[in-house]
C-alpha positions in Angstrom: -24.0 -23.9 -30.2 -21.6 -21.2 -29.6 -18.2 -21.3 -31.3 -15.1 -21.6 -29.2 -13.7 -18.6 -31.0 -16.7 -16.6 -29.7 -16.1 -17.8 -26.2 -12.6 -16.5 -26.4 -14.0 -13.0 -26.4 -15.7 -13.3 -23.1 -12.6 -12.4 -21.0 -12.1 -9.1 -22.9 -15.8 -8.3 -22.6 -15.5 -8.7 -18.8 -12.3 -6.6 -18.9 -14.4 -3.8 -20.7 -17.1 -4.2 -18.1 -14.4 -3.7 -15.4 -13.4 -0.4 -17.1 -17.0 0.6 -17.4 -17.4 0.2 -13.7 -14.4 2.4 -13.0 -15.6 5.1 -15.4 -19.1 5.0 -13.7 -17.5 5.4 -10.2 -15.7 8.5 -11.5 -18.8 9.9 -13.1 -20.8 9.3 -9.9 -18.1 11.3 -8.0 -18.1 14.1 -10.5 -21.7 14.4 -11.6 -24.0 12.9 -9.2 -25.1 14.1 -5.8 -26.7 11.8 -3.4 -26.1 10.7 0.2 -23.2 8.4 0.9 -22.3 8.1 -2.7 -18.8 7.0 -1.6 -20.3 3.6 -0.7 -21.7 3.2 -4.2 -18.3 4.2 -5.6 -16.5 1.7 -3.4 -19.0 -1.0 -4.4 -18.3 -0.4 -8.1 -14.5 -0.6 -7.5 -15.0 -3.8 -5.4 -17.3 -5.1 -8.2 -14.6 -4.3 -10.8 -12.0 -6.3 -8.7 -14.3 -9.4 -8.8 -14.7 -9.0 -12.6 -10.9 -8.5 -12.9 -10.3 -11.8 -11.2 -12.8 -13.7 -13.4 -11.5 -12.2 -16.7 -8.1 -13.6 -16.0 -9.6 -16.9 -14.8 -11.7 -17.3 -17.9 -8.8 -16.2 -20.2 -6.8 -19.1 -18.7 -9.7 -21.7 -18.8 -10.7 -20.7 -22.3 -7.1 -20.6 -23.6 -7.8 -17.0 -24.6 -4.7 -15.3 -23.1 -3.5 -12.7 -25.5 -1.3 -9.7 -25.7 -4.4 -7.6 -26.5 -6.1 -9.0 -23.4 -3.1 -8.2 -21.2 -3.0 -4.6 -22.4 -6.8 -4.1 -22.1 -6.6 -5.5 -18.5 -3.9 -3.1 -17.6 -5.7 0.0 -19.0 -8.9 -1.2 -17.2 -7.0 -1.7 -14.0 -5.3 1.7 -14.2 -8.8 3.3 -14.4 -10.8 1.2 -12.0 -8.1 0.6 -9.4 -5.8 3.6 -10.0 -7.8 6.7 -11.1 -11.2 5.9 -9.6 -9.9 5.3 -6.0 -7.8 8.4 -6.3 -10.7 10.5 -7.4 -12.6 9.0 -4.4 -9.8 10.0 -2.2 -9.7 13.5 -3.6 -13.5 13.8 -3.3 -13.3 12.9 0.4 -10.2 14.9 1.2 -11.1 18.1 -0.8 -12.4 19.8 2.3 -9.0 19.9 3.9 -7.1 20.8 0.7 -4.1 18.9 1.8 -1.1 19.2 -0.6 0.4 16.1 1.1 -2.7 14.0 0.2 -2.4 15.2 -3.5 1.3 14.3 -3.5 0.4 10.9 -2.0 -2.3 10.4 -4.7 0.4 11.1 -7.4 2.7 8.6 -5.7 -0.1 6.1 -5.7 -0.8 6.5 -9.5 2.8 6.5 -10.4 3.5 3.4 -8.4 0.4 1.8 -10.0 1.6 2.6 -13.5 5.0 1.2 -12.8 3.5 -2.0 -11.4 1.3 -2.4 -14.4 4.2 -1.8 -16.8 6.2 -4.4 -15.0 3.3 -6.9 -15.1 2.9 -6.3 -18.9 6.6 -7.3 -19.3 6.2 -10.4 -17.2 5.3 -13.9 -18.4 1.7 -15.0 -18.1 3.0 -18.4 -16.9 4.6 -16.8 -13.7 3.1 -18.4 -10.6 3.4 -15.2 -8.7 3.0 -11.4 -9.0 5.8 -9.1 -8.2 4.6 -6.4 -5.8 1.1 -5.8 -4.7 -1.3 -5.8 -7.7 -3.0 -2.5 -8.4 -6.3 -4.3 -8.2 -5.7 -5.1 -4.5 -4.2 -1.7 -3.8 -7.2 0.1 -5.5 -9.9 -2.1 -3.6 -8.0 -1.4 -0.3 -8.0 2.3 -0.9 -11.7 2.4 -2.0 -12.6 0.5 1.1 -10.5 2.7 3.3 -12.2 5.8 1.8 -15.6 4.4 2.5 -14.6 3.7 6.1 -13.0 7.1 6.3 -16.5 8.6 6.2 -17.3 7.0 9.5 -14.2 7.5 11.6 -12.6 10.8 10.2 -15.1 13.2 12.1 -13.9 11.5 15.4 -10.3 12.6 15.1 -8.4 15.8 14.2 -7.9 16.8 10.7 -4.0 16.6 11.1 -4.2 13.0 12.3 -6.6 12.0 9.6 -4.3 13.5 7.0 -1.3 11.6 8.5 -3.1 8.3 8.7 -4.4 8.7 5.0 -1.0 9.8 3.7 0.7 6.8 5.6 -1.8 4.4 4.0 -1.4 5.8 0.5 2.4 5.7 0.7 2.3 2.1 2.1 0.2 0.9 -0.7 2.4 2.8 -3.2 5.6 1.2 -1.8 4.0 -2.3 -1.9 2.9 -1.9 -5.5 6.5 -0.8 -6.5 8.2 -3.4 -4.4 9.7 -6.6 -5.6 8.2 -9.0 -3.1 6.3 -12.0 -4.5 2.6 -12.5 -4.2 1.2 -15.9 -5.2 -1.5 -15.9 -7.8 -4.8 -17.1 -6.5 -6.5 -19.7 -8.9 -9.8 -21.4 -8.7 -9.6 -25.3 -9.1 
């Protein structure tokens, strides 16, 4: 029989799996070359989002919420839902060399870091999040980037940059904002 103290490590192991998915997504963008790799990267980021949901769920169910888990979760979220989607965006936008996209990417990361710091200072008992969680923002950006491959050749580069920049800035503002988002809980 597995001891309950061993079970309490499962949420942190899931969190570390989440960060590995984010690191793998970045490695694929940097080092691997295969057709439509942006879909594999988006899949890894979405999978990281699913794991991120379940690490928190299990931490609550196993009474394994800890300061260490909260910190690990934030670092994992920064990599998987902050850095990886921005690397994906940069990979897709590198052909147009837009300084505006680069500035938007920095805004996204700064807003995400601010959002994570605010979360780390909040109570785990809160029934809501303040601002859009970086997990949601990162998954949305990754899905946007994957869809970008299909529609961007159909419109002018300037319009594509404007749409992309607007989307990044909207996500950034939503992360840094103070609106309340109810937490989703199973059962």
